[in-house]
N, CA, C and O atoms as a GROMACS GRO file, in nm:
protein
  444
    1MET      N    1   1.665   4.591   7.079
    1MET     CA    2   1.808   4.586   7.129
    1MET      C    3   1.866   4.587   6.971
    1MET      O    4   1.853   4.506   6.879
    2ILE      N    5   1.935   4.715   6.983
    2ILE     CA    6   2.032   4.771   6.883
    2ILE      C    7   2.202   4.641   6.867
    2ILE      O    8   2.291   4.611   6.946
    3ARG      N    9   2.186   4.622   6.794
    3ARG     CA   10   2.382   4.529   6.759
    3ARG      C   11   2.427   4.620   6.665
    3ARG      O   12   2.396   4.739   6.660
    4HIS      N   13   2.516   4.550   6.581
    4HIS     CA   14   2.641   4.540   6.547
    4HIS      C   15   2.686   4.497   6.404
    4HIS      O   16   2.756   4.397   6.389
    5TYR      N   17   2.636   4.587   6.280
    5TYR     CA   18   2.648   4.495   6.178
    5TYR      C   19   2.755   4.521   6.092
    5TYR      O   20   2.791   4.638   6.111
    6GLU      N   21   2.832   4.459   5.993
    6GLU     CA   22   2.882   4.536   5.915
    6GLU      C   23   2.825   4.396   5.784
    6GLU      O   24   2.829   4.274   5.792
    7THR      N   25   2.761   4.516   5.641
    7THR     CA   26   2.755   4.423   5.553
    7THR      C   27   2.809   4.493   5.366
    7THR      O   28   2.796   4.596   5.300
    8MET      N   29   2.870   4.361   5.352
    8MET     CA   30   2.981   4.367   5.247
    8MET      C   31   2.875   4.369   5.131
    8MET      O   32   2.782   4.288   5.132
    9PHE      N   33   2.891   4.462   5.031
    9PHE     CA   34   2.745   4.473   4.890
    9PHE      C   35   2.896   4.466   4.805
    9PHE      O   36   3.004   4.502   4.853
   10ILE      N   37   2.874   4.403   4.654
   10ILE     CA   38   2.920   4.451   4.521
   10ILE      C   39   2.796   4.449   4.437
   10ILE      O   40   2.717   4.358   4.412
   11LEU      N   41   2.801   4.593   4.395
   11LEU     CA   42   2.748   4.698   4.294
   11LEU      C   43   2.792   4.608   4.174
   11LEU      O   44   2.878   4.524   4.198
   12LYS      N   45   2.757   4.616   4.089
   12LYS     CA   46   2.820   4.590   3.945
   12LYS      C   47   2.877   4.723   3.894
   12LYS      O   48   2.830   4.832   3.928
   13PRO      N   49   2.974   4.709   3.814
   13PRO     CA   50   3.071   4.785   3.777
   13PRO      C   51   3.062   4.894   3.715
   13PRO      O   52   3.136   4.992   3.716
   14THR      N   53   2.930   4.864   3.639
   14THR     CA   54   2.912   4.937   3.543
   14THR      C   55   2.767   5.065   3.503
   14THR      O   56   2.699   5.103   3.407
   15LEU      N   57   2.786   5.095   3.663
   15LEU     CA   58   2.703   5.153   3.735
   15LEU      C   59   2.804   5.303   3.697
   15LEU      O   60   2.926   5.299   3.681
   16THR      N   61   2.715   5.435   3.689
   16THR     CA   62   2.772   5.508   3.718
   16THR      C   63   2.742   5.607   3.879
   16THR      O   64   2.657   5.600   3.968
   17ASP      N   65   2.827   5.669   3.859
   17ASP     CA   66   2.855   5.704   3.957
   17ASP      C   67   2.727   5.788   4.115
   17ASP      O   68   2.729   5.802   4.237
   18GLU      N   69   2.653   5.814   4.019
   18GLU     CA   70   2.553   5.897   4.038
   18GLU      C   71   2.402   5.739   4.060
   18GLU      O   72   2.301   5.741   4.130
   19GLU      N   73   2.435   5.669   4.003
   19GLU     CA   74   2.373   5.541   4.038
   19GLU      C   75   2.436   5.497   4.107
   19GLU      O   76   2.362   5.440   4.187
   20LYS      N   77   2.572   5.476   4.146
   20LYS     CA   78   2.674   5.407   4.298
   20LYS      C   79   2.562   5.452   4.406
   20LYS      O   80   2.467   5.398   4.462
   21GLU      N   81   2.652   5.635   4.405
   21GLU     CA   82   2.555   5.692   4.523
   21GLU      C   83   2.401   5.682   4.594
   21GLU      O   84   2.359   5.672   4.709
   22LYS      N   85   2.339   5.692   4.455
   22LYS     CA   86   2.165   5.664   4.467
   22LYS      C   87   2.166   5.478   4.560
   22LYS      O   88   2.119   5.494   4.672
   23ASN      N   89   2.198   5.357   4.542
   23ASN     CA   90   2.219   5.271   4.595
   23ASN      C   91   2.257   5.281   4.704
   23ASN      O   92   2.192   5.236   4.799
   24LEU      N   93   2.432   5.374   4.723
   24LEU     CA   94   2.460   5.387   4.906
   24LEU      C   95   2.343   5.498   4.972
   24LEU      O   96   2.295   5.458   5.078
   25GLN      N   97   2.297   5.618   4.929
   25GLN     CA   98   2.213   5.682   4.966
   25GLN      C   99   2.055   5.609   5.059
   25GLN      O  100   2.010   5.610   5.173
   26ASN      N  101   2.018   5.555   4.933
   26ASN     CA  102   1.872   5.409   4.979
   26ASN      C  103   1.936   5.381   5.073
   26ASN      O  104   1.908   5.446   5.173
   27MET      N  105   2.046   5.276   5.087
   27MET     CA  106   2.122   5.176   5.219
   27MET      C  107   2.097   5.300   5.321
   27MET      O  108   2.018   5.269   5.411
   28GLN      N  109   2.143   5.427   5.328
   28GLN     CA  110   2.211   5.432   5.438
   28GLN      C  111   2.003   5.500   5.505
   28GLN      O  112   1.929   5.473   5.600
   29GLU      N  113   2.000   5.560   5.424
   29GLU     CA  114   1.823   5.611   5.483
   29GLU      C  115   1.712   5.473   5.537
   29GLU      O  116   1.616   5.488   5.613
   30LEU      N  117   1.745   5.376   5.490
   30LEU     CA  118   1.693   5.242   5.504
   30LEU      C  119   1.711   5.208   5.622
   30LEU      O  120   1.634   5.155   5.703
   31ILE      N  121   1.836   5.248   5.632
   31ILE     CA  122   1.877   5.164   5.818
   31ILE      C  123   1.800   5.271   5.874
   31ILE      O  124   1.690   5.237   5.917
   32ALA      N  125   1.842   5.430   5.888
   32ALA     CA  126   1.838   5.519   5.971
   32ALA      C  127   1.654   5.524   5.947
   32ALA      O  128   1.616   5.631   5.994
   33LYS      N  129   1.592   5.482   5.916
   33LYS     CA  130   1.434   5.488   5.848
   33LYS      C  131   1.388   5.354   5.975
   33LYS      O  132   1.269   5.356   6.003
   34GLU      N  133   1.464   5.257   6.040
   34GLU     CA  134   1.466   5.155   6.044
   34GLU      C  135   1.487   5.153   6.194
   34GLU      O  136   1.447   5.068   6.274
   35GLY      N  137   1.559   5.265   6.218
   35GLY     CA  138   1.610   5.278   6.428
   35GLY      C  139   1.766   5.314   6.399
   35GLY      O  140   1.819   5.414   6.447
   36GLY      N  141   1.823   5.236   6.330
   36GLY     CA  142   1.979   5.187   6.318
   36GLY      C  143   2.040   5.327   6.241
   36GLY      O  144   1.968   5.411   6.187
   37GLU      N  145   2.203   5.334   6.250
   37GLU     CA  146   2.256   5.411   6.320
   37GLU      C  147   2.407   5.397   6.202
   37GLU      O  148   2.497   5.320   6.237
   38VAL      N  149   2.422   5.477   6.066
   38VAL     CA  150   2.530   5.382   5.979
   38VAL      C  151   2.648   5.494   6.089
   38VAL      O  152   2.649   5.609   6.132
   39VAL      N  153   2.739   5.360   6.097
   39VAL     CA  154   2.862   5.459   6.154
   39VAL      C  155   3.022   5.507   5.996
   39VAL      O  156   3.083   5.605   5.955
   40ALA      N  157   3.015   5.377   5.973
   40ALA     CA  158   3.126   5.368   5.839
   40ALA      C  159   3.072   5.362   5.770
   40ALA      O  160   2.954   5.334   5.792
   41LEU      N  161   3.120   5.384   5.631
   41LEU     CA  162   3.096   5.332   5.444
   41LEU      C  163   3.208   5.351   5.403
   41LEU      O  164   3.268   5.454   5.371
   42ASP      N  165   3.246   5.199   5.407
   42ASP     CA  166   3.435   5.206   5.333
   42ASP      C  167   3.401   5.150   5.137
   42ASP      O  168   3.351   5.051   5.084
   43LYS      N  169   3.471   5.296   5.077
   43LYS     CA  170   3.447   5.185   4.925
   43LYS      C  171   3.537   5.128   4.921
   43LYS      O  172   3.615   5.223   4.929
   44ILE      N  173   3.594   5.052   4.916
   44ILE     CA  174   3.650   4.910   4.841
   44ILE      C  175   3.706   4.980   4.709
   44ILE      O  176   3.821   5.024   4.703
   45GLY      N  177   3.604   4.988   4.594
   45GLY     CA  178   3.656   4.976   4.506
   45GLY      C  179   3.656   4.884   4.377
   45GLY      O  180   3.637   4.766   4.406
   46ILE      N  181   3.674   4.911   4.230
   46ILE     CA  182   3.674   4.820   4.183
   46ILE      C  183   3.762   4.656   4.189
   46ILE      O  184   3.884   4.656   4.171
   47ARG      N  185   3.703   4.549   4.210
   47ARG     CA  186   3.819   4.461   4.187
   47ARG      C  187   3.765   4.341   4.119
   47ARG      O  188   3.654   4.351   4.066
   48GLU      N  189   3.848   4.195   4.113
   48GLU     CA  190   3.851   4.159   4.041
   48GLU      C  191   3.742   4.032   4.119
   48GLU      O  192   3.775   4.000   4.234
   49LEU      N  193   3.622   3.966   4.062
   49LEU     CA  194   3.537   3.848   4.127
   49LEU      C  195   3.610   3.751   4.131
   49LEU      O  196   3.718   3.751   4.072
   50ALA      N  197   3.553   3.615   4.221
   50ALA     CA  198   3.665   3.497   4.227
   50ALA      C  199   3.565   3.416   4.106
   50ALA      O  200   3.605   3.308   4.064
   51TYR      N  201   3.438   3.471   4.054
   51TYR     CA  202   3.365   3.382   3.971
   51TYR      C  203   3.310   3.480   3.951
   51TYR      O  204   3.267   3.558   4.036
   52PRO      N  205   3.301   3.496   3.741
   52PRO     CA  206   3.169   3.494   3.719
   52PRO      C  207   3.041   3.564   3.779
   52PRO      O  208   2.948   3.511   3.718
   53ILE      N  209   3.001   3.633   3.845
   53ILE     CA  210   2.839   3.702   3.876
   53ILE      C  211   2.765   3.731   3.804
   53ILE      O  212   2.734   3.847   3.828
   54LYS      N  213   2.689   3.678   3.684
   54LYS     CA  214   2.624   3.743   3.652
   54LYS      C  215   2.654   3.794   3.539
   54LYS      O  216   2.585   3.884   3.492
   55LYS      N  217   2.771   3.742   3.473
   55LYS     CA  218   2.821   3.750   3.317
   55LYS      C  219   2.975   3.851   3.367
   55LYS      O  220   3.070   3.866   3.290
   56PHE      N  221   2.969   3.913   3.511
   56PHE     CA  222   3.061   4.033   3.537
   56PHE      C  223   3.157   3.917   3.591
   56PHE      O  224   3.123   3.818   3.655
   57GLU      N  225   3.308   3.960   3.544
   57GLU     CA  226   3.424   3.926   3.593
   57GLU      C  227   3.479   4.007   3.688
   57GLU      O  228   3.585   3.967   3.736
   58ARG      N  229   3.415   4.156   3.746
   58ARG     CA  230   3.475   4.265   3.796
   58ARG      C  231   3.324   4.310   3.912
   58ARG      O  232   3.206   4.326   3.880
   59GLY      N  233   3.392   4.321   4.054
   59GLY     CA  234   3.301   4.440   4.072
   59GLY      C  235   3.320   4.531   4.159
   59GLY      O  236   3.425   4.520   4.224
   60ASP      N  237   3.248   4.624   4.184
   60ASP     CA  238   3.301   4.745   4.276
   60ASP      C  239   3.229   4.736   4.442
   60ASP      O  240   3.113   4.771   4.460
   61TYR      N  241   3.320   4.681   4.562
   61TYR     CA  242   3.250   4.626   4.693
   61TYR      C  243   3.286   4.746   4.769
   61TYR      O  244   3.371   4.824   4.727
   62TYR      N  245   3.222   4.764   4.884
   62TYR     CA  246   3.165   4.842   4.930
   62TYR      C  247   3.100   4.741   5.142
   62TYR      O  248   3.008   4.665   5.174
   63ILE      N  249   3.197   4.795   5.206
   63ILE     CA  250   3.134   4.826   5.384
   63ILE      C  251   3.036   4.844   5.417
   63ILE      O  252   2.968   4.839   5.315
   64ILE      N  253   2.992   4.859   5.478
   64ILE     CA  254   2.906   4.940   5.571
   64ILE      C  255   2.846   4.904   5.699
   64ILE      O  256   2.752   4.830   5.727
   65TYR      N  257   2.935   4.983   5.775
   65TYR     CA  258   2.940   4.943   5.896
   65TYR      C  259   2.809   5.004   5.984
   65TYR      O  260   2.801   5.126   5.970
   66TYR      N  261   2.703   4.946   6.071
   66TYR     CA  262   2.637   5.005   6.125
   66TYR      C  263   2.552   4.974   6.253
   66TYR      O  264   2.553   4.852   6.270
   67LYS      N  265   2.488   5.028   6.337
   67LYS     CA  266   2.429   4.938   6.486
   67LYS      C  267   2.308   5.008   6.455
   67LYS      O  268   2.288   5.126   6.427
   68ALA      N  269   2.172   4.831   6.476
   68ALA     CA  270   2.075   4.866   6.462
   68ALA      C  271   1.996   4.790   6.540
   68ALA      O  272   2.039   4.757   6.650
   69PRO      N  273   1.877   4.750   6.503
   69PRO     CA  274   1.793   4.675   6.559
   69PRO      C  275   1.800   4.584   6.478
   69PRO      O  276   1.860   4.623   6.377
   70SER      N  277   1.753   4.432   6.470
   70SER     CA  278   1.776   4.344   6.430
   70SER      C  279   1.649   4.339   6.292
   70SER      O  280   1.665   4.295   6.178
   71ASN      N  281   1.505   4.410   6.364
   71ASN     CA  282   1.430   4.429   6.255
   71ASN      C  283   1.504   4.477   6.110
   71ASN      O  284   1.475   4.436   5.998
   72ALA      N  285   1.617   4.583   6.149
   72ALA     CA  286   1.664   4.694   6.010
   72ALA      C  287   1.719   4.608   5.960
   72ALA      O  288   1.715   4.611   5.837
   73MET      N  289   1.802   4.484   6.028
   73MET     CA  290   1.872   4.382   5.916
   73MET      C  291   1.830   4.387   5.828
   73MET      O  292   1.862   4.453   5.729
   74LEU      N  293   1.678   4.258   5.857
   74LEU     CA  294   1.596   4.185   5.783
   74LEU      C  295   1.610   4.270   5.642
   74LEU      O  296   1.644   4.248   5.526
   75GLU      N  297   1.555   4.404   5.736
   75GLU     CA  298   1.454   4.473   5.610
   75GLU      C  299   1.566   4.537   5.473
   75GLU      O  300   1.573   4.577   5.357
   76LEU      N  301   1.611   4.518   5.554
   76LEU     CA  302   1.780   4.593   5.441
   76LEU      C  303   1.869   4.477   5.357
   76LEU      O  304   1.958   4.476   5.271
   77GLU      N  305   1.805   4.398   5.421
   77GLU     CA  306   1.883   4.246   5.347
   77GLU      C  307   1.732   4.211   5.232
   77GLU      O  308   1.761   4.213   5.112
   78ARG      N  309   1.568   4.177   5.270
   78ARG     CA  310   1.494   4.186   5.203
   78ARG      C  311   1.497   4.344   5.092
   78ARG      O  312   1.434   4.329   4.987
   79GLN      N  313   1.556   4.468   5.110
   79GLN     CA  314   1.567   4.508   5.003
   79GLN      C  315   1.706   4.512   4.914
   79GLN      O  316   1.731   4.603   4.836
   80MET      N  317   1.774   4.425   4.933
   80MET     CA  318   1.856   4.375   4.873
   80MET      C  319   1.807   4.318   4.796
   80MET      O  320   1.782   4.361   4.683
   81ARG      N  321   1.780   4.203   4.842
   81ARG     CA  322   1.760   4.079   4.722
   81ARG      C  323   1.711   4.122   4.604
   81ARG      O  324   1.747   4.069   4.499
   82TYR      N  325   1.577   4.276   4.616
   82TYR     CA  326   1.544   4.355   4.532
   82TYR      C  327   1.601   4.405   4.428
   82TYR      O  328   1.555   4.442   4.320
   83ASN      N  329   1.734   4.402   4.481
   83ASN     CA  330   1.814   4.522   4.386
   83ASN      C  331   1.896   4.490   4.288
   83ASN      O  332   2.006   4.449   4.326
   84GLU      N  333   1.879   4.494   4.178
   84GLU     CA  334   1.896   4.416   4.083
   84GLU      C  335   2.110   4.554   3.984
   84GLU      O  336   2.185   4.554   3.886
   85ASP      N  337   2.087   4.624   4.106
   85ASP     CA  338   2.248   4.668   4.103
   85ASP      C  339   2.342   4.568   4.165
   85ASP      O  340   2.462   4.573   4.136
   86LEU      N  341   2.278   4.444   4.280
   86LEU     CA  342   2.361   4.387   4.341
   86LEU      C  343   2.385   4.320   4.290
   86LEU      O  344   2.303   4.256   4.225
   87LEU      N  345   2.574   4.284   4.289
   87LEU     CA  346   2.581   4.129   4.300
   87LEU      C  347   2.587   4.021   4.350
   87LEU      O  348   2.583   3.911   4.295
   88ARG      N  349   2.596   4.049   4.469
   88ARG     CA  350   2.607   3.990   4.631
   88ARG      C  351   2.602   4.124   4.662
   88ARG      O  352   2.615   4.234   4.608
   89PHE      N  353   2.560   4.034   4.859
   89PHE     CA  354   2.586   4.098   4.989
   89PHE      C  355   2.610   3.965   5.051
   89PHE      O  356   2.574   3.851   5.020
   90MET      N  357   2.726   4.041   5.207
   90MET     CA  358   2.672   3.947   5.355
   90MET      C  359   2.678   4.000   5.384
   90MET      O  360   2.724   4.100   5.330
   91THR      N  361   2.629   3.990   5.530
   91THR     CA  362   2.619   4.102   5.631
   91THR      C  363   2.650   3.973   5.749
   91THR      O  364   2.613   3.857   5.733
   92VAL      N  365   2.745   4.037   5.894
   92VAL     CA  366   2.789   3.985   5.984
   92VAL      C  367   2.714   4.062   6.093
   92VAL      O  368   2.662   4.173   6.084
   93LYS      N  369   2.722   3.940   6.247
   93LYS     CA  370   2.624   4.010   6.344
   93LYS      C  371   2.822   4.038   6.393
   93LYS      O  372   2.921   3.992   6.337
   94TYR      N  373   2.813   4.143   6.531
   94TYR     CA  374   2.941   4.085   6.555
   94TYR      C  375   2.864   4.091   6.741
   94TYR      O  376   2.834   4.203   6.783
   95GLU      N  377   2.848   4.002   6.808
   95GLU     CA  378   2.765   4.015   6.965
   95GLU      C  379   2.852   4.052   7.050
   95GLU      O  380   2.835   4.148   7.125
   96ASN      N  381   2.969   3.970   7.048
   96ASN     CA  382   3.019   3.936   7.241
   96ASN      C  383   3.089   4.140   7.227
   96ASN      O  384   3.068   4.238   7.156
   97LYS      N  385   3.188   4.095   7.366
   97LYS     CA  386   3.253   4.215   7.376
   97LYS      C  387   3.381   4.230   7.268
   97LYS      O  388   3.392   4.310   7.176
   98LYS      N  389   3.478   4.122   7.314
   98LYS     CA  390   3.526   4.051   7.223
   98LYS      C  391   3.504   4.151   7.083
   98LYS      O  392   3.560   4.254   7.046
   99GLU      N  393   3.377   4.055   7.015
   99GLU     CA  394   3.399   4.114   6.852
   99GLU      C  395   3.310   4.293   6.857
   99GLU      O  396   3.302   4.362   6.755
  100ILE      N  397   3.272   4.322   6.946
  100ILE     CA  398   3.210   4.427   6.928
  100ILE      C  399   3.315   4.559   6.934
  100ILE      O  400   3.281   4.671   6.895
  101LYS      N  401   3.460   4.524   6.996
  101LYS     CA  402   3.564   4.639   7.008
  101LYS      C  403   3.630   4.629   6.881
  101LYS      O  404   3.655   4.725   6.808
  102ARG      N  405   3.661   4.488   6.853
  102ARG     CA  406   3.698   4.495   6.686
  102ARG      C  407   3.638   4.550   6.555
  102ARG      O  408   3.692   4.626   6.473
  103TRP      N  409   3.513   4.495   6.553
  103TRP     CA  410   3.390   4.624   6.501
  103TRP      C  411   3.479   4.794   6.528
  103TRP      O  412   3.557   4.847   6.449
  104GLU      N  413   3.453   4.826   6.606
  104GLU     CA  414   3.474   4.984   6.633
  104GLU      C  415   3.565   5.011   6.598
  104GLU      O  416   3.583   5.111   6.527
  105GLU      N  417   3.693   4.898   6.651
  105GLU     CA  418   3.817   4.919   6.572
  105GLU      C  419   3.818   4.923   6.422
  105GLU      O  420   3.906   4.983   6.360
  106MET      N  421   3.730   4.865   6.371
  106MET     CA  422   3.720   4.886   6.210
  106MET      C  423   3.693   4.986   6.125
  106MET      O  424   3.735   5.037   6.022
  107ALA      N  425   3.584   4.998   6.229
  107ALA     CA  426   3.434   5.170   6.192
  107ALA      C  427   3.542   5.210   6.205
  107ALA      O  428   3.591   5.258   6.103
  108LYS      N  429   3.611   5.211   6.308
  108LYS     CA  430   3.698   5.401   6.328
  108LYS      C  431   3.828   5.395   6.230
  108LYS      O  432   3.880   5.505   6.211
  109ASN      N  433   3.890   5.283   6.163
  109ASN     CA  434   3.980   5.338   6.041
  109ASN      C  435   3.925   5.333   5.906
  109ASN      O  436   4.013   5.352   5.822
  110VAL      N  437   3.799   5.311   5.853
  110VAL     CA  438   3.757   5.365   5.788
  110VAL      C  439   3.757   5.509   5.725
  110VAL      O  440   3.713   5.611   5.780
  111GLN      N  441   3.808   5.500   5.612
  111GLN     CA  442   3.891   5.668   5.594
  111GLN      C  443   3.780   5.765   5.568
  111GLN      O  444   3.805   5.884   5.553
   0.00000   0.00000   0.00000
């Protein structure tokens, strides 16, 4: 069953543009390989962290909106745990009609 997900993740701020793009491309390819579809990718930018993570005071924030079977989300999170360029990540699943409508609005408003 296809579900709606939003994954927010923070990359190290010291990565080059090529390294950032490679990370983003790998995540999108993994979702597609697992039978999902990336609807939107929101590049929020470098922000101050609430507390230091791995000695970093700042992080590069991203949100990816996608539709995928639950096994795709599990595989994406498994791969993210092993990615040393990631400081943190969090996935939210949208289930009921009201939540899915809000997810669609958020994904549509991404530039």
